[in-house]
Structure formats: structure tokens, C-alpha cells
mmCIF file of the N, C-alpha and C atoms, coordinates in Angstrom:
data_MODEL
# 
_entry.id   MODEL 
# 
loop_
_atom_site.group_PDB 
_atom_site.id 
_atom_site.type_symbol 
_atom_site.label_atom_id 
_atom_site.label_alt_id 
_atom_site.label_comp_id 
_atom_site.label_asym_id 
_atom_site.label_entity_id 
_atom_site.label_seq_id 
_atom_site.pdbx_PDB_ins_code 
_atom_site.Cartn_x 
_atom_site.Cartn_y 
_atom_site.Cartn_z 
_atom_site.occupancy 
_atom_site.B_iso_or_equiv 
_atom_site.pdbx_formal_charge 
_atom_site.auth_seq_id 
_atom_site.auth_comp_id 
_atom_site.auth_asym_id 
_atom_site.auth_atom_id 
_atom_site.pdbx_PDB_model_num 
ATOM 1   N N  . UNK A 1 1  ? 57.987 61.958 -65.344 1.00 0.00 ? 1  UNK A N  1 
ATOM 2   C CA . UNK A 1 1  ? 57.468 61.737 -66.685 1.00 0.00 ? 1  UNK A CA 1 
ATOM 3   C C  . UNK A 1 1  ? 57.167 63.070 -67.366 1.00 0.00 ? 1  UNK A C  1 
ATOM 4   N N  . UNK A 1 2  ? 56.590 63.997 -66.644 1.00 0.00 ? 2  UNK A N  1 
ATOM 5   C CA . UNK A 1 2  ? 56.160 65.250 -67.258 1.00 0.00 ? 2  UNK A CA 1 
ATOM 6   C C  . UNK A 1 2  ? 57.341 66.071 -67.751 1.00 0.00 ? 2  UNK A C  1 
ATOM 7   N N  . UNK A 1 3  ? 58.434 66.016 -67.016 1.00 0.00 ? 3  UNK A N  1 
ATOM 8   C CA . UNK A 1 3  ? 59.622 66.758 -67.448 1.00 0.00 ? 3  UNK A CA 1 
ATOM 9   C C  . UNK A 1 3  ? 60.216 66.152 -68.724 1.00 0.00 ? 3  UNK A C  1 
ATOM 10  N N  . UNK A 1 4  ? 60.153 64.844 -68.859 1.00 0.00 ? 4  UNK A N  1 
ATOM 11  C CA . UNK A 1 4  ? 60.678 64.208 -70.076 1.00 0.00 ? 4  UNK A CA 1 
ATOM 12  C C  . UNK A 1 4  ? 59.855 64.607 -71.284 1.00 0.00 ? 4  UNK A C  1 
ATOM 13  N N  . UNK A 1 5  ? 58.548 64.649 -71.122 1.00 0.00 ? 5  UNK A N  1 
ATOM 14  C CA . UNK A 1 5  ? 57.675 65.015 -72.235 1.00 0.00 ? 5  UNK A CA 1 
ATOM 15  C C  . UNK A 1 5  ? 57.944 66.455 -72.656 1.00 0.00 ? 5  UNK A C  1 
ATOM 16  N N  . UNK A 1 6  ? 58.082 67.325 -71.682 1.00 0.00 ? 6  UNK A N  1 
ATOM 17  C CA . UNK A 1 6  ? 58.375 68.730 -71.999 1.00 0.00 ? 6  UNK A CA 1 
ATOM 18  C C  . UNK A 1 6  ? 59.755 68.852 -72.641 1.00 0.00 ? 6  UNK A C  1 
ATOM 19  N N  . UNK A 1 7  ? 60.727 68.153 -72.080 1.00 0.00 ? 7  UNK A N  1 
ATOM 20  C CA . UNK A 1 7  ? 62.085 68.219 -72.608 1.00 0.00 ? 7  UNK A CA 1 
ATOM 21  C C  . UNK A 1 7  ? 62.157 67.739 -74.060 1.00 0.00 ? 7  UNK A C  1 
ATOM 22  N N  . UNK A 1 8  ? 61.472 66.653 -74.371 1.00 0.00 ? 8  UNK A N  1 
ATOM 23  C CA . UNK A 1 8  ? 61.451 66.149 -75.749 1.00 0.00 ? 8  UNK A CA 1 
ATOM 24  C C  . UNK A 1 8  ? 60.845 67.177 -76.700 1.00 0.00 ? 8  UNK A C  1 
ATOM 25  N N  . UNK A 1 9  ? 59.760 67.806 -76.260 1.00 0.00 ? 9  UNK A N  1 
ATOM 26  C CA . UNK A 1 9  ? 59.116 68.825 -77.093 1.00 0.00 ? 9  UNK A CA 1 
ATOM 27  C C  . UNK A 1 9  ? 60.050 70.000 -77.331 1.00 0.00 ? 9  UNK A C  1 
ATOM 28  N N  . UNK A 1 10 ? 60.687 70.470 -76.260 1.00 0.00 ? 10 UNK A N  1 
ATOM 29  C CA . UNK A 1 10 ? 61.588 71.613 -76.389 1.00 0.00 ? 10 UNK A CA 1 
ATOM 30  C C  . UNK A 1 10 ? 62.815 71.264 -77.221 1.00 0.00 ? 10 UNK A C  1 
ATOM 31  N N  . UNK A 1 11 ? 63.343 70.046 -77.049 1.00 0.00 ? 11 UNK A N  1 
ATOM 32  C CA . UNK A 1 11 ? 64.493 69.616 -77.851 1.00 0.00 ? 11 UNK A CA 1 
ATOM 33  C C  . UNK A 1 11 ? 64.159 69.596 -79.340 1.00 0.00 ? 11 UNK A C  1 
ATOM 34  N N  . UNK A 1 12 ? 62.898 69.292 -79.654 1.00 0.00 ? 12 UNK A N  1 
ATOM 35  C CA . UNK A 1 12 ? 62.455 69.266 -81.052 1.00 0.00 ? 12 UNK A CA 1 
ATOM 36  C C  . UNK A 1 12 ? 62.057 70.660 -81.538 1.00 0.00 ? 12 UNK A C  1 
ATOM 37  N N  . UNK A 1 13 ? 62.169 71.653 -80.649 1.00 0.00 ? 13 UNK A N  1 
ATOM 38  C CA . UNK A 1 13 ? 61.824 73.045 -80.969 1.00 0.00 ? 13 UNK A CA 1 
ATOM 39  C C  . UNK A 1 13 ? 60.384 73.172 -81.474 1.00 0.00 ? 13 UNK A C  1 
ATOM 40  N N  . UNK A 1 14 ? 59.479 72.505 -80.762 1.00 0.00 ? 14 UNK A N  1 
ATOM 41  C CA . UNK A 1 14 ? 58.062 72.529 -81.112 1.00 0.00 ? 14 UNK A CA 1 
ATOM 42  C C  . UNK A 1 14 ? 57.257 73.213 -80.017 1.00 0.00 ? 14 UNK A C  1 
ATOM 43  N N  . UNK A 1 15 ? 56.159 73.813 -80.416 1.00 0.00 ? 15 UNK A N  1 
ATOM 44  C CA . UNK A 1 15 ? 55.270 74.435 -79.436 1.00 0.00 ? 15 UNK A CA 1 
ATOM 45  C C  . UNK A 1 15 ? 54.289 73.397 -78.903 1.00 0.00 ? 15 UNK A C  1 
ATOM 46  N N  . UNK A 1 16 ? 53.664 73.729 -77.794 1.00 0.00 ? 16 UNK A N  1 
ATOM 47  C CA . UNK A 1 16 ? 52.628 72.852 -77.256 1.00 0.00 ? 16 UNK A CA 1 
ATOM 48  C C  . UNK A 1 16 ? 51.502 72.692 -78.272 1.00 0.00 ? 16 UNK A C  1 
ATOM 49  N N  . UNK A 1 17 ? 51.181 73.750 -78.956 1.00 0.00 ? 17 UNK A N  1 
ATOM 50  C CA . UNK A 1 17 ? 50.101 73.706 -79.956 1.00 0.00 ? 17 UNK A CA 1 
ATOM 51  C C  . UNK A 1 17 ? 50.426 72.705 -81.071 1.00 0.00 ? 17 UNK A C  1 
ATOM 52  N N  . UNK A 1 18 ? 51.670 72.694 -81.534 1.00 0.00 ? 18 UNK A N  1 
ATOM 53  C CA . UNK A 1 18 ? 52.057 71.773 -82.601 1.00 0.00 ? 18 UNK A CA 1 
ATOM 54  C C  . UNK A 1 18 ? 51.941 70.316 -82.151 1.00 0.00 ? 18 UNK A C  1 
ATOM 55  N N  . UNK A 1 19 ? 52.393 70.026 -80.935 1.00 0.00 ? 19 UNK A N  1 
ATOM 56  C CA . UNK A 1 19 ? 52.283 68.659 -80.417 1.00 0.00 ? 19 UNK A CA 1 
ATOM 57  C C  . UNK A 1 19 ? 50.818 68.296 -80.229 1.00 0.00 ? 19 UNK A C  1 
ATOM 58  N N  . UNK A 1 20 ? 50.053 69.219 -79.662 1.00 0.00 ? 20 UNK A N  1 
ATOM 59  C CA . UNK A 1 20 ? 48.628 68.964 -79.426 1.00 0.00 ? 20 UNK A CA 1 
ATOM 60  C C  . UNK A 1 20 ? 47.908 68.632 -80.730 1.00 0.00 ? 20 UNK A C  1 
ATOM 61  N N  . UNK A 1 21 ? 48.212 69.350 -81.795 1.00 0.00 ? 21 UNK A N  1 
ATOM 62  C CA . UNK A 1 21 ? 47.584 69.070 -83.093 1.00 0.00 ? 21 UNK A CA 1 
ATOM 63  C C  . UNK A 1 21 ? 47.938 67.665 -83.562 1.00 0.00 ? 21 UNK A C  1 
ATOM 64  N N  . UNK A 1 22 ? 49.197 67.275 -83.394 1.00 0.00 ? 22 UNK A N  1 
ATOM 65  C CA . UNK A 1 22 ? 49.621 65.933 -83.813 1.00 0.00 ? 22 UNK A CA 1 
ATOM 66  C C  . UNK A 1 22 ? 48.929 64.846 -82.995 1.00 0.00 ? 22 UNK A C  1 
ATOM 67  N N  . UNK A 1 23 ? 48.608 65.160 -81.741 1.00 0.00 ? 23 UNK A N  1 
ATOM 68  C CA . UNK A 1 23 ? 47.963 64.191 -80.862 1.00 0.00 ? 23 UNK A CA 1 
ATOM 69  C C  . UNK A 1 23 ? 46.441 64.221 -80.957 1.00 0.00 ? 23 UNK A C  1 
ATOM 70  N N  . UNK A 1 24 ? 45.896 65.279 -81.552 1.00 0.00 ? 24 UNK A N  1 
ATOM 71  C CA . UNK A 1 24 ? 44.452 65.407 -81.666 1.00 0.00 ? 24 UNK A CA 1 
ATOM 72  C C  . UNK A 1 24 ? 43.788 65.898 -80.392 1.00 0.00 ? 24 UNK A C  1 
ATOM 73  N N  . UNK A 1 25 ? 44.499 66.753 -79.654 1.00 0.00 ? 25 UNK A N  1 
ATOM 74  C CA . UNK A 1 25 ? 43.907 67.344 -78.453 1.00 0.00 ? 25 UNK A CA 1 
ATOM 75  C C  . UNK A 1 25 ? 44.156 68.843 -78.477 1.00 0.00 ? 25 UNK A C  1 
ATOM 76  N N  . UNK A 1 26 ? 43.597 69.553 -77.514 1.00 0.00 ? 26 UNK A N  1 
ATOM 77  C CA . UNK A 1 26 ? 43.790 70.998 -77.464 1.00 0.00 ? 26 UNK A CA 1 
ATOM 78  C C  . UNK A 1 26 ? 45.144 71.340 -76.839 1.00 0.00 ? 26 UNK A C  1 
ATOM 79  N N  . UNK A 1 27 ? 45.591 72.557 -77.084 1.00 0.00 ? 27 UNK A N  1 
ATOM 80  C CA . UNK A 1 27 ? 46.848 73.021 -76.493 1.00 0.00 ? 27 UNK A CA 1 
ATOM 81  C C  . UNK A 1 27 ? 46.727 73.032 -74.978 1.00 0.00 ? 27 UNK A C  1 
ATOM 82  N N  . UNK A 1 28 ? 45.569 73.441 -74.456 1.00 0.00 ? 28 UNK A N  1 
ATOM 83  C CA . UNK A 1 28 ? 45.364 73.486 -73.005 1.00 0.00 ? 28 UNK A CA 1 
ATOM 84  C C  . UNK A 1 28 ? 45.457 72.090 -72.383 1.00 0.00 ? 28 UNK A C  1 
ATOM 85  N N  . UNK A 1 29 ? 44.859 71.114 -73.039 1.00 0.00 ? 29 UNK A N  1 
ATOM 86  C CA . UNK A 1 29 ? 44.933 69.736 -72.547 1.00 0.00 ? 29 UNK A CA 1 
ATOM 87  C C  . UNK A 1 29 ? 46.380 69.262 -72.517 1.00 0.00 ? 29 UNK A C  1 
ATOM 88  N N  . UNK A 1 30 ? 47.107 69.527 -73.600 1.00 0.00 ? 30 UNK A N  1 
ATOM 89  C CA . UNK A 1 30 ? 48.509 69.114 -73.638 1.00 0.00 ? 30 UNK A CA 1 
ATOM 90  C C  . UNK A 1 30 ? 49.316 69.835 -72.561 1.00 0.00 ? 30 UNK A C  1 
ATOM 91  N N  . UNK A 1 31 ? 49.056 71.105 -72.367 1.00 0.00 ? 31 UNK A N  1 
ATOM 92  C CA . UNK A 1 31 ? 49.732 71.869 -71.321 1.00 0.00 ? 31 UNK A CA 1 
ATOM 93  C C  . UNK A 1 31 ? 49.491 71.231 -69.952 1.00 0.00 ? 31 UNK A C  1 
ATOM 94  N N  . UNK A 1 32 ? 48.255 70.819 -69.706 1.00 0.00 ? 32 UNK A N  1 
ATOM 95  C CA . UNK A 1 32 ? 47.934 70.166 -68.437 1.00 0.00 ? 32 UNK A CA 1 
ATOM 96  C C  . UNK A 1 32 ? 48.676 68.841 -68.284 1.00 0.00 ? 32 UNK A C  1 
ATOM 97  N N  . UNK A 1 33 ? 48.904 68.133 -69.377 1.00 0.00 ? 33 UNK A N  1 
ATOM 98  C CA . UNK A 1 33 ? 49.707 66.909 -69.327 1.00 0.00 ? 33 UNK A CA 1 
ATOM 99  C C  . UNK A 1 33 ? 51.138 67.246 -68.897 1.00 0.00 ? 33 UNK A C  1 
ATOM 100 N N  . UNK A 1 34 ? 51.726 68.265 -69.536 1.00 0.00 ? 34 UNK A N  1 
ATOM 101 C CA . UNK A 1 34 ? 53.110 68.647 -69.222 1.00 0.00 ? 34 UNK A CA 1 
ATOM 102 C C  . UNK A 1 34 ? 53.255 69.126 -67.781 1.00 0.00 ? 34 UNK A C  1 
ATOM 103 N N  . UNK A 1 35 ? 52.235 69.780 -67.280 1.00 0.00 ? 35 UNK A N  1 
ATOM 104 C CA . UNK A 1 35 ? 52.293 70.306 -65.915 1.00 0.00 ? 35 UNK A CA 1 
ATOM 105 C C  . UNK A 1 35 ? 51.918 69.267 -64.860 1.00 0.00 ? 35 UNK A C  1 
ATOM 106 N N  . UNK A 1 36 ? 51.474 68.109 -65.305 1.00 0.00 ? 36 UNK A N  1 
ATOM 107 C CA . UNK A 1 36 ? 51.081 67.068 -64.369 1.00 0.00 ? 36 UNK A CA 1 
ATOM 108 C C  . UNK A 1 36 ? 49.729 67.301 -63.727 1.00 0.00 ? 36 UNK A C  1 
ATOM 109 N N  . UNK A 1 37 ? 48.936 68.183 -64.320 1.00 0.00 ? 37 UNK A N  1 
ATOM 110 C CA . UNK A 1 37 ? 47.606 68.466 -63.781 1.00 0.00 ? 37 UNK A CA 1 
ATOM 111 C C  . UNK A 1 37 ? 46.588 67.407 -64.171 1.00 0.00 ? 37 UNK A C  1 
ATOM 112 N N  . UNK A 1 38 ? 46.863 66.684 -65.255 1.00 0.00 ? 38 UNK A N  1 
ATOM 113 C CA . UNK A 1 38 ? 45.976 65.622 -65.735 1.00 0.00 ? 38 UNK A CA 1 
ATOM 114 C C  . UNK A 1 38 ? 46.794 64.370 -66.005 1.00 0.00 ? 38 UNK A C  1 
ATOM 115 N N  . UNK A 1 39 ? 46.217 63.229 -65.674 1.00 0.00 ? 39 UNK A N  1 
ATOM 116 C CA . UNK A 1 39 ? 46.825 61.955 -66.044 1.00 0.00 ? 39 UNK A CA 1 
ATOM 117 C C  . UNK A 1 39 ? 46.819 61.842 -67.566 1.00 0.00 ? 39 UNK A C  1 
ATOM 118 N N  . UNK A 1 40 ? 47.868 61.283 -68.112 1.00 0.00 ? 40 UNK A N  1 
ATOM 119 C CA . UNK A 1 40 ? 47.934 61.096 -69.553 1.00 0.00 ? 40 UNK A CA 1 
ATOM 120 C C  . UNK A 1 40 ? 47.358 59.720 -69.866 1.00 0.00 ? 40 UNK A C  1 
ATOM 121 N N  . UNK A 1 41 ? 46.281 59.681 -70.659 1.00 0.00 ? 41 UNK A N  1 
ATOM 122 C CA . UNK A 1 41 ? 45.696 58.384 -71.017 1.00 0.00 ? 41 UNK A CA 1 
ATOM 123 C C  . UNK A 1 41 ? 46.714 57.521 -71.776 1.00 0.00 ? 41 UNK A C  1 
ATOM 124 N N  . UNK A 1 42 ? 46.635 56.204 -71.600 1.00 0.00 ? 42 UNK A N  1 
ATOM 125 C CA . UNK A 1 42 ? 47.605 55.316 -72.255 1.00 0.00 ? 42 UNK A CA 1 
ATOM 126 C C  . UNK A 1 42 ? 47.701 55.508 -73.768 1.00 0.00 ? 42 UNK A C  1 
ATOM 127 N N  . UNK A 1 43 ? 46.573 55.745 -74.438 1.00 0.00 ? 43 UNK A N  1 
ATOM 128 C CA . UNK A 1 43 ? 46.640 55.912 -75.891 1.00 0.00 ? 43 UNK A CA 1 
ATOM 129 C C  . UNK A 1 43 ? 47.392 57.183 -76.275 1.00 0.00 ? 43 UNK A C  1 
ATOM 130 N N  . UNK A 1 44 ? 47.242 58.241 -75.491 1.00 0.00 ? 44 UNK A N  1 
ATOM 131 C CA . UNK A 1 44 ? 47.963 59.487 -75.763 1.00 0.00 ? 44 UNK A CA 1 
ATOM 132 C C  . UNK A 1 44 ? 49.443 59.309 -75.434 1.00 0.00 ? 44 UNK A C  1 
ATOM 133 N N  . UNK A 1 45 ? 49.740 58.598 -74.361 1.00 0.00 ? 45 UNK A N  1 
ATOM 134 C CA . UNK A 1 45 ? 51.125 58.338 -74.000 1.00 0.00 ? 45 UNK A CA 1 
ATOM 135 C C  . UNK A 1 45 ? 51.831 57.578 -75.121 1.00 0.00 ? 45 UNK A C  1 
ATOM 136 N N  . UNK A 1 46 ? 51.146 56.608 -75.700 1.00 0.00 ? 46 UNK A N  1 
ATOM 137 C CA . UNK A 1 46 ? 51.704 55.861 -76.836 1.00 0.00 ? 46 UNK A CA 1 
ATOM 138 C C  . UNK A 1 46 ? 51.922 56.770 -78.038 1.00 0.00 ? 46 UNK A C  1 
ATOM 139 N N  . UNK A 1 47 ? 50.974 57.665 -78.293 1.00 0.00 ? 47 UNK A N  1 
ATOM 140 C CA . UNK A 1 47 ? 51.119 58.601 -79.416 1.00 0.00 ? 47 UNK A CA 1 
ATOM 141 C C  . UNK A 1 47 ? 52.303 59.538 -79.206 1.00 0.00 ? 47 UNK A C  1 
ATOM 142 N N  . UNK A 1 48 ? 52.489 59.984 -77.965 1.00 0.00 ? 48 UNK A N  1 
ATOM 143 C CA . UNK A 1 48 ? 53.630 60.862 -77.663 1.00 0.00 ? 48 UNK A CA 1 
ATOM 144 C C  . UNK A 1 48 ? 54.938 60.109 -77.901 1.00 0.00 ? 48 UNK A C  1 
ATOM 145 N N  . UNK A 1 49 ? 55.007 58.865 -77.433 1.00 0.00 ? 49 UNK A N  1 
ATOM 146 C CA . UNK A 1 49 ? 56.211 58.053 -77.644 1.00 0.00 ? 49 UNK A CA 1 
ATOM 147 C C  . UNK A 1 49 ? 56.469 57.852 -79.134 1.00 0.00 ? 49 UNK A C  1 
ATOM 148 N N  . UNK A 1 50 ? 55.432 57.519 -79.885 1.00 0.00 ? 50 UNK A N  1 
ATOM 149 C CA . UNK A 1 50 ? 55.586 57.330 -81.334 1.00 0.00 ? 50 UNK A CA 1 
ATOM 150 C C  . UNK A 1 50 ? 56.029 58.623 -82.008 1.00 0.00 ? 50 UNK A C  1 
ATOM 151 N N  . UNK A 1 51 ? 55.428 59.726 -81.616 1.00 0.00 ? 51 UNK A N  1 
ATOM 152 C CA . UNK A 1 51 ? 55.752 61.024 -82.208 1.00 0.00 ? 51 UNK A CA 1 
ATOM 153 C C  . UNK A 1 51 ? 57.232 61.350 -82.024 1.00 0.00 ? 51 UNK A C  1 
ATOM 154 N N  . UNK A 1 52 ? 57.745 61.087 -80.829 1.00 0.00 ? 52 UNK A N  1 
ATOM 155 C CA . UNK A 1 52 ? 59.141 61.415 -80.523 1.00 0.00 ? 52 UNK A CA 1 
ATOM 156 C C  . UNK A 1 52 ? 60.100 60.261 -80.812 1.00 0.00 ? 52 UNK A C  1 
ATOM 157 N N  . UNK A 1 53 ? 59.550 59.167 -81.384 1.00 0.00 ? 53 UNK A N  1 
ATOM 158 C CA . UNK A 1 53 ? 60.359 57.998 -81.736 1.00 0.00 ? 53 UNK A CA 1 
ATOM 159 C C  . UNK A 1 53 ? 61.136 57.479 -80.518 1.00 0.00 ? 53 UNK A C  1 
ATOM 160 N N  . UNK A 1 54 ? 60.390 57.261 -79.441 1.00 0.00 ? 54 UNK A N  1 
ATOM 161 C CA . UNK A 1 54 ? 60.955 56.730 -78.215 1.00 0.00 ? 54 UNK A CA 1 
ATOM 162 C C  . UNK A 1 54 ? 59.989 55.705 -77.646 1.00 0.00 ? 54 UNK A C  1 
ATOM 163 N N  . UNK A 1 55 ? 60.251 55.201 -76.462 1.00 0.00 ? 55 UNK A N  1 
ATOM 164 C CA . UNK A 1 55 ? 59.370 54.218 -75.845 1.00 0.00 ? 55 UNK A CA 1 
ATOM 165 C C  . UNK A 1 55 ? 58.569 54.848 -74.717 1.00 0.00 ? 55 UNK A C  1 
ATOM 166 N N  . UNK A 1 56 ? 57.461 54.223 -74.390 1.00 0.00 ? 56 UNK A N  1 
ATOM 167 C CA . UNK A 1 56 ? 56.665 54.666 -73.247 1.00 0.00 ? 56 UNK A CA 1 
ATOM 168 C C  . UNK A 1 56 ? 57.498 54.522 -71.971 1.00 0.00 ? 56 UNK A C  1 
ATOM 169 N N  . UNK A 1 57 ? 58.316 53.487 -71.885 1.00 0.00 ? 57 UNK A N  1 
ATOM 170 C CA . UNK A 1 57 ? 59.178 53.314 -70.710 1.00 0.00 ? 57 UNK A CA 1 
ATOM 171 C C  . UNK A 1 57 ? 60.115 54.509 -70.528 1.00 0.00 ? 57 UNK A C  1 
ATOM 172 N N  . UNK A 1 58 ? 60.612 55.062 -71.617 1.00 0.00 ? 58 UNK A N  1 
ATOM 173 C CA . UNK A 1 58 ? 61.457 56.255 -71.512 1.00 0.00 ? 58 UNK A CA 1 
ATOM 174 C C  . UNK A 1 58 ? 60.637 57.424 -70.974 1.00 0.00 ? 58 UNK A C  1 
ATOM 175 N N  . UNK A 1 59 ? 59.434 57.597 -71.485 1.00 0.00 ? 59 UNK A N  1 
ATOM 176 C CA . UNK A 1 59 ? 58.585 58.688 -71.014 1.00 0.00 ? 59 UNK A CA 1 
ATOM 177 C C  . UNK A 1 59 ? 58.250 58.533 -69.531 1.00 0.00 ? 59 UNK A C  1 
ATOM 178 N N  . UNK A 1 60 ? 58.063 57.284 -69.098 1.00 0.00 ? 60 UNK A N  1 
ATOM 179 C CA . UNK A 1 60 ? 57.713 57.012 -67.707 1.00 0.00 ? 60 UNK A CA 1 
ATOM 180 C C  . UNK A 1 60 ? 58.938 56.973 -66.788 1.00 0.00 ? 60 UNK A C  1 
ATOM 181 N N  . UNK A 1 61 ? 60.110 57.264 -67.343 1.00 0.00 ? 61 UNK A N  1 
ATOM 182 C CA . UNK A 1 61 ? 61.354 57.297 -66.586 1.00 0.00 ? 61 UNK A CA 1 
ATOM 183 C C  . UNK A 1 61 ? 61.740 55.926 -66.037 1.00 0.00 ? 61 UNK A C  1 
ATOM 184 N N  . UNK A 1 62 ? 61.360 54.886 -66.782 1.00 0.00 ? 62 UNK A N  1 
ATOM 185 C CA . UNK A 1 62 ? 61.730 53.519 -66.393 1.00 0.00 ? 62 UNK A CA 1 
ATOM 186 C C  . UNK A 1 62 ? 63.036 53.094 -67.027 1.00 0.00 ? 62 UNK A C  1 
ATOM 187 N N  . UNK A 1 63 ? 63.509 53.878 -68.001 1.00 0.00 ? 63 UNK A N  1 
ATOM 188 C CA . UNK A 1 63 ? 64.781 53.631 -68.661 1.00 0.00 ? 63 UNK A CA 1 
ATOM 189 C C  . UNK A 1 63 ? 65.340 54.965 -69.141 1.00 0.00 ? 63 UNK A C  1 
ATOM 190 N N  . UNK A 1 64 ? 66.647 55.001 -69.320 1.00 0.00 ? 64 UNK A N  1 
ATOM 191 C CA . UNK A 1 64 ? 67.285 56.185 -69.899 1.00 0.00 ? 64 UNK A CA 1 
ATOM 192 C C  . UNK A 1 64 ? 67.575 55.994 -71.379 1.00 0.00 ? 64 UNK A C  1 
ATOM 193 N N  . UNK A 1 65 ? 67.210 54.839 -71.913 1.00 0.00 ? 65 UNK A N  1 
ATOM 194 C CA . UNK A 1 65 ? 67.404 54.522 -73.336 1.00 0.00 ? 65 UNK A CA 1 
ATOM 195 C C  . UNK A 1 65 ? 66.293 55.183 -74.142 1.00 0.00 ? 65 UNK A C  1 
ATOM 196 N N  . UNK A 1 66 ? 66.676 56.126 -75.011 1.00 0.00 ? 66 UNK A N  1 
ATOM 197 C CA . UNK A 1 66 ? 65.661 56.860 -75.785 1.00 0.00 ? 66 UNK A CA 1 
ATOM 198 C C  . UNK A 1 66 ? 65.150 56.089 -76.992 1.00 0.00 ? 66 UNK A C  1 
ATOM 199 N N  . UNK A 1 67 ? 65.962 55.162 -77.499 1.00 0.00 ? 67 UNK A N  1 
ATOM 200 C CA . UNK A 1 67 ? 65.527 54.428 -78.690 1.00 0.00 ? 67 UNK A CA 1 
ATOM 201 C C  . UNK A 1 67 ? 64.312 53.570 -78.376 1.00 0.00 ? 67 UNK A C  1 
ATOM 202 N N  . UNK A 1 68 ? 63.347 53.522 -79.291 1.00 0.00 ? 68 UNK A N  1 
ATOM 203 C CA . UNK A 1 68 ? 62.169 52.678 -79.056 1.00 0.00 ? 68 UNK A CA 1 
ATOM 204 C C  . UNK A 1 68 ? 62.522 51.207 -79.211 1.00 0.00 ? 68 UNK A C  1 
ATOM 205 N N  . UNK A 1 69 ? 61.682 50.377 -78.658 1.00 0.00 ? 69 UNK A N  1 
ATOM 206 C CA . UNK A 1 69 ? 61.850 48.928 -78.801 1.00 0.00 ? 69 UNK A CA 1 
ATOM 207 C C  . UNK A 1 69 ? 61.547 48.532 -80.241 1.00 0.00 ? 69 UNK A C  1 
ATOM 208 N N  . UNK A 1 70 ? 62.151 47.460 -80.716 1.00 0.00 ? 70 UNK A N  1 
ATOM 209 C CA . UNK A 1 70 ? 61.799 46.967 -82.068 1.00 0.00 ? 70 UNK A CA 1 
ATOM 210 C C  . UNK A 1 70 ? 60.341 46.528 -82.079 1.00 0.00 ? 70 UNK A C  1 
ATOM 211 N N  . UNK A 1 71 ? 59.690 46.739 -83.187 1.00 0.00 ? 71 UNK A N  1 
ATOM 212 C CA . UNK A 1 71 ? 58.291 46.325 -83.351 1.00 0.00 ? 71 UNK A CA 1 
ATOM 213 C C  . UNK A 1 71 ? 58.199 44.811 -83.430 1.00 0.00 ? 71 UNK A C  1 
ATOM 214 N N  . UNK A 1 72 ? 57.096 44.269 -82.915 1.00 0.00 ? 72 UNK A N  1 
ATOM 215 C CA . UNK A 1 72 ? 56.841 42.835 -83.013 1.00 0.00 ? 72 UNK A CA 1 
ATOM 216 C C  . UNK A 1 72 ? 56.527 42.487 -84.444 1.00 0.00 ? 72 UNK A C  1 
ATOM 217 N N  . UNK A 1 73 ? 57.005 41.346 -84.887 1.00 0.00 ? 73 UNK A N  1 
ATOM 218 C CA . UNK A 1 73 ? 56.676 40.873 -86.232 1.00 0.00 ? 73 UNK A CA 1 
ATOM 219 C C  . UNK A 1 73 ? 55.422 40.015 -86.133 1.00 0.00 ? 73 UNK A C  1 
ATOM 220 N N  . UNK A 1 74 ? 54.520 40.238 -87.056 1.00 0.00 ? 74 UNK A N  1 
ATOM 221 C CA . UNK A 1 74 ? 53.250 39.490 -87.051 1.00 0.00 ? 74 UNK A CA 1 
ATOM 222 C C  . UNK A 1 74 ? 53.430 38.095 -87.572 1.00 0.00 ? 74 UNK A C  1 
# 
């Protein structure tokens, strides 16, 4: 999972600081997520998936499909 998160960030040519700001956490906290030093809370994992327009399953390496799932209709 951690390599996918880093790879998505690098593919988007963004710094850890830029992603951290979008997520509302510090650069150090985000760095620890990428390095696998800290568990990523579910709400942050969802924000990362939304930010990169992918699914949590892709981040968790449960699928190789990068496209997000369609949203549920209310």
C-alpha cells in the first residue's frame, strides 16, 4: 500500500508537503504514512483515494484498476 501511495504522489509530480496540506496533516505525518511507520487512518486513506481519483481498494493493493468505483446514488 505504501508504495502505491508514494507512486501516485510522484506520478502527479507533487511533494509530500503538498499532499499533506491537501489532507490536513503535517509533512512529517504524511512521510511516516509513505514509509509505513504509521497506520493510515481510514478517513485519511479515503481522502488520499479521493485526491488521486482512485479507490481505497487500489491503494490497499486489492485491485490493479485505478479508476474509482461509481458513487452511490441517494
